[in-house]
N, C-alpha and C positions, 0 to 999 in steps of 0.2 A: 918724260912726264914726271913732275914732282908732286908731292903731296898737296902742295898749294893749288895745283891745277884741278885736283879731284874735288868735285862738289857733291854734296849729299843729293840723293834722288829727290826729284820734285814730287809734289802731291799727285800730279797727273801720272807720273811713273808708278808711284805706289798704288794708285787707284787702278791703273791698267793691270798691274801684276795681281792685285787682289781679285779683280774681275776674272782674269784668266784662271786663277786657282778655283774660284767659285764655280766657273763653268766646267772645269775638269771634274770637280766633286759631283756636280749635278749629272754630268754624263756617266760617271761611274755608278751613281745610284740608279739611273735609268737602265743601264745595262744589267745591273743586278736584278732589278724588278722584272725585266724582260726574261731573264734566265729563270727566275722563279716561276713566272707564268708558263713558260715552256715546259718546265719540269712537271707542273701540275697537269698540263695537257697530256703529257706522256703517261702520267699516272692514271688519268681517267681512261685513256685509250687502252692501256694494259688491263685495267679493271673490266672494261667492256669485253675485251677479247676473252678474258678468263671466265666471265659470266656465260658467254656463249658456249665455250668449250665444256665448262663444268655441267651445264644443264643437259647437253647432249650426252655426255659421258655417264652422268647419273641415270638418265633415262635408259640408256643402252644397258647399263649394268643391272638395273632393276628388272628390265624386260628380259634380259638373258637369264637372270636368276628365276624368274617366274616361269619362263618357257622351259627351263631345265627341270623344274619341279613338276610341272604339269604336262610335260612332253608335248608342247604345242608350238614348237619352233616354226617360224620366227614371228608369230602374230604379236605377242606382247612386246617383244623387243622393238619392232617397228612402230607400234602404237606409242610406246613410252618414249622412244626417241623423238617422235613428233610432239608429244606433250612436253618433254624437256626443252626442245627447241622453242616452243611457244612460250614457256615460262621464262626462258632466257631472254627472248625478245621483249617480253613485258618488263623484265628487270632492267634491260638496257634502256628502254623508254623511260622508266622511272628515274634512272640515273641521269639521263639527258634532260629531263624536266626538272630535276632537283628535288623530287618528292622523297628521296631516300634520306634526306637530311634530318628527318624527325627522329630517327633512331640511330644507334650505333656510331660509326665513324663520322658521319656527317654532323651529328650533334657535338661530338668531341672537337672536331675541327672548328665549328662555329663558336664553341665556348672558348677555345684557344684564341681565335681571332678577336673575340670580345675582350678578353683579358689584355691582349696586346694593344688594342685600341684604347682601353682605359689607362694603360701605362703611358702611352704616347700623350693622351690628353692631360694626364697628371703632370707630365714634364713641361707642357706648353702653358699651363695655367700658372699665374703667379701665386706665390704662397699667401695665405690669408694674413691680413694685418692684425696686430695685437688687439686693436679696439673694434674689430669688425665682427661682433657677435650678433646674430640675428635674433637671439632670444631676449 
């Protein structure tokens, strides 16, 4: 084959290659989004487990301390374990309903997502023209 036999790619060839590259990029973005959602799910699951364990352990510790001071073993420990478990379950329900977003970490995450959305919107909007003043 000589250089004369070689022809430049046709527009259809270039279009097909471009479409294949766009599909590959879209698949990569979708995979990254799925991985991020999965990581968030794992984080919520870990938080729920820690809430349950922490409530029971705090209740048991306080109950044991009170029982030790008052010599009433195991009345307060059993009662406060039940109270700690109940508080943990309420906390888990609050997490699942999304009511904990008003304070703490939930508010920080929501603020970060808002800043990211504003940055994305700023990139997609065209810059203002020189003569486009609303005033």
